[in-house]
N, C-alpha and C positions, 0 to 999 in steps of 0.2 A: 688161651691160645685161639688164635685167629684162623680159620680156615674158610675158603672158599666153599668146599663141600659141606660144611656145617652150617654155614650161612644160607646154602640151598636148601637144605633140610628142614632148617627153621622158618625159613619161608613157605614151605609145602605145608608144614603143621600149621601156620599162623594164616594162611592165605595171601600173604605178601608177596608181591611179585619178585619171581627169583632175579630178574636181571637187575632189578633195583637192590637186594640184598646182596646180590655179586659184588655190584658197584661199591656198595659200602662198604664191603669187606676188603675190597682191594685196596680202597682208599685208607682204611684202617692199616692193614698190612705196609702200604708205603709211608705212612707216617711212622710208624714204629721203626722201618729200616731208616727212614730220614733221620730221626733222632739219635740213633746208634751211630750213624756217619757222622753226623754235628759233633757227638761226643769223641769219636777218634780225631776229628778234624782239630778239635779245641785241646785236645791231649797233646797232638803235633805241635800245634801252635806254641804251645807252652814250653816244649822241650826245645823247640828251635828257639825261642825267645831267651830261655837259660843258657843256650849255648852262642847267643849272641849272633846266629843266623838271620838269614833273610827269611820272612813271613809270608810276604806278598803271595805267592803262588797258594799256600795253604787258606790264605784269607779271602783270596778271590774263589776258590773251591767252594768255602764254607758259606760265602754270600750266595753263590750258585743255588747250593743247597736249600738254603732260605729262601730263595726267590721261587722254588717250586710251590706253585699253587696247593 
């Protein structure tokens, strides 16, 4: 589990800059969240394709998630 507070505590113990540790933890949290959202988008696209429905909005959403740095 990644948490900002844990990153701060580890930084204090190791002498690392707390701000840098916090930024790294936030980036890890964002990547995990994005991976979950991408998986949900993939499932939605597959279901819509199976039903013969339009997937363009979901595909645009998925691409926007992938484009996040």
